[in-house]
N, C-alpha and C positions, 0 to 999 in steps of 0.2 A: 316657115317650118318645112324642112325637106323630108323626102321619103328615106326610109332606112335602106342601107345596102342589102343586097340579096344574100350574099355569101358571108357568113360570120364564123370566126374562130373564137371559141371561149375556153381559156385555160382555168383550171380549178373548178371544172364543171360538175364534179361528182357530188358536191354538197355546198351548203351556204349560199353566199352571194352569186357564185358562178353558176350554180344550179338554177337559182331564181332568175338570173339574166338569161340563161338558155331557154327557160320556159317563156319568159316575156318576149324574147326574139321569135321563138316558134309561133307564138300567138300572132305576131305581125307577119308571118309567112316567110321568115328567113330560113335559108338552108344552112345547116349547122355542122361544124366540125368541133366535137366536144373533147376536151383534153383533161385527163386526170390520172391519178395513180391507183385508185380503188376500182378494180374491174367491175365488181358487182354493183356498186353504187352508180358508176358511170353508165353501165348498160341500162340500168333502170331509168336514169335521166334521159338517155338516148331513146329509149322506148317511148317515154311520155312525149318527147319533143320531135321524134322522127328524125333525129340527127345521127351523124356517124361518129362512133366512139373511137378514140385513139388513146390507149394506155401509154403514157410517157412520164418519166420521172425527170422533172426539170432541175433536180439537183445534179444531174449528169448531162454533160455536153451532148452526149448521144441522144438523150431525150429531147433536148432543144432542137437538135438537127432533124430528128424524126418529125417534129411538129412543122418545122420550116419546110421540109421536103413535101409533106402532105398539103401544105397551104400555098406553096409556091405557084404563082400563076392563077390562083383561084380566089384567095382571100380578098374581100372588100372591106371587112370590118374585123378588127383584131381587138379582143377584150382580154386584158391581163387580169384575171380574177384569182390566180393561184397565189397563195401566201401562207407563211408560217409565222408563229409568234413565240415570244418568251417573256416572262415577267420575273422581276427580282432585281436586287442591286447588281450593278455591272460587274463588280469584283467577284460576285458569286456565280456569274454566268460562265459555263464551260466554253472553252475556245471553240470546240466543235459545234456548239449551238450557235455561236456568233457566225461561224463560217456558213452554216445552213441558212440562217437569216439572210445574210448577204447574197448568197447564191440564188435562193429561190425568189426572194423579194425584189432583188435589184439586178443581179447579173443576168439571170435568165430573161427577164423582160427586155433588157437592153439588147442582149444578143439576138433574141427572136425578132425584135423590132428591126434591128439593123439588117437582118437577113431578109425581111419581108418588105422593107421600104420600097424597093423597085416595083414589086407587085402592087402594093397599095397606091403608089404614085400613079402607075398606069391606070388603075381602077378609079382614081380620084377618091380613094378610100379614107377610112377613119380608124384611128387607134385609141383605145380607152385604157387608162391606167387606174386600177382600183387601189388608191393609196390609203390614207387614214388621216384623221385629225391629229394623230401622233406625229405627223410630219412637222408640226410646229413645236414638238418636244414634249414628252410625257415622262415624268419621273418613274423610275423603276422599270422603264422599257427603253433604255438608252439605245441599245443596238437596234431594236426594232424601229424606233423613231428615226434612226440614222438611215435605215433602208428606205422608209417611206419619204423622208426629206429628199433623199437622192433620187427617188422615182419622180417626185414632184419637180425637182430641178431639171432632170432629164426631159420630162415632158415639156417644160417651158422652153428649153432650147430647141427641141425638135419642132415645136410649133412655129418657131421663127424661121428655121432653115428649110423646112420641108414644104411640099405642096399637098400635104394630106391634112385632114382634120385631126386634131389632137384634143382629147378631153381627159381631165383628171378628176376623179371622184374621191371625195374625202369623207368617209363615214365616221360617226362617232362609235359608240358601242352598238354592236349588232348581235342579235340572237342567233348565233351560228356555233358550230363545233369549235371555233377558234379558241375559246377560253379553256375548254376541256383539254385541247391539244397542247396548249402552251403550259399546262400544269398549274394554273392559277385561276379559279373561278371569279366571276365579276360579282362583287358584293355591294357596290355603291348604289344608293337609292337615286342619286342624280349625277349625271343625266341617265334617264332610263334608256335601255337598249331599244333600238328600232328593229323592225323585221327585215330580213334579206329581201323580201318582196318590195318593200319601200325603197330600198337602195337600188334595186333593179329598175323600178319604175323611174326613179330620178335619173339613172344612167341612160336608159333608152331615150328619155325625153331630152337629155343633154346632147345626145348624138343627133337627134332630129333637129334640134335648134342650133347645132354647131357651137355649143357653149364650151369655153376653155376650161372652166373649173366649177365644181359644184360641191357644196357641203351638205351632208345629210345627218341630222336635220339642218335646215338652212340657217337657224340661229347660231350654229357653231361658227359661222362667218365672222361673228363679232369677236370671238377669241382670236381668230387669225389676224383681224385688223389691229387688235390691241398688241398682239405680238409684233406686228410689222412696224407700228408706230413707237411703241415703248417696250422693247424686249425685257428690260430690267424689271419693270412693273409687272409684266406678264409672268416672269420667273418667280417674283415674290408671291403673286396670287397662286400660282401653280404649287409652290412649296407649301403653302398653307392647306391646300386641297389634297395634295398627294403625299401625305406623310407615311402612308402604309403601302407595302408592295402589292396589296390586292386592288389598288386603283388601276384601271386599265381601259383600253379602247380597242375597237375592232379594226 
């Protein structure tokens, strides 16, 4: 087990998983650059963690550039915690919602990572992508699933070609504002949502152990293995479980 990098950038730090990650890293003595859109919430997290707050909208290339400029030459750990969601049949999903999903969940992490690879390489640093179990495909979240699958594929490729540590975290349902913001609450009794603190703990542990990929909770790995070996069977099981648009994942 290695020590954590000292300087960490966390996007999506104003709430949910990002805020929990910031608090966990602060507990370990990391210096933090915290990125989010909500000034009041971000300042509150920064006050608790002793971090520096940077208000930036990752839907805008200028926001991505602002984070890159602030972290250039400084960042040793980059945690992509920002994300948006949407639920419902794909045909009913507005085009602008799909664009926002692609931009925030996939384009922004790719572009920010691209910009900071030289800094992270010099620091022998680490990058973490908070993806989702939806990366293996979740009904009524097709566009969201696509963004998380793309993030997972990007991480896999980056892990091969770069000299930095790369970790992908794939949570299931998490008790965050995600469901409220996507406009569809989580109603399923199983699987039960886990806390953002649990995800943060698994993420920090994965960085210290230089793990490539971690599912939270860990038993979700079984579904990923079934998907990899028998995608048709996985689709059949998923179809039986996900008949209603209120089924979803964080």
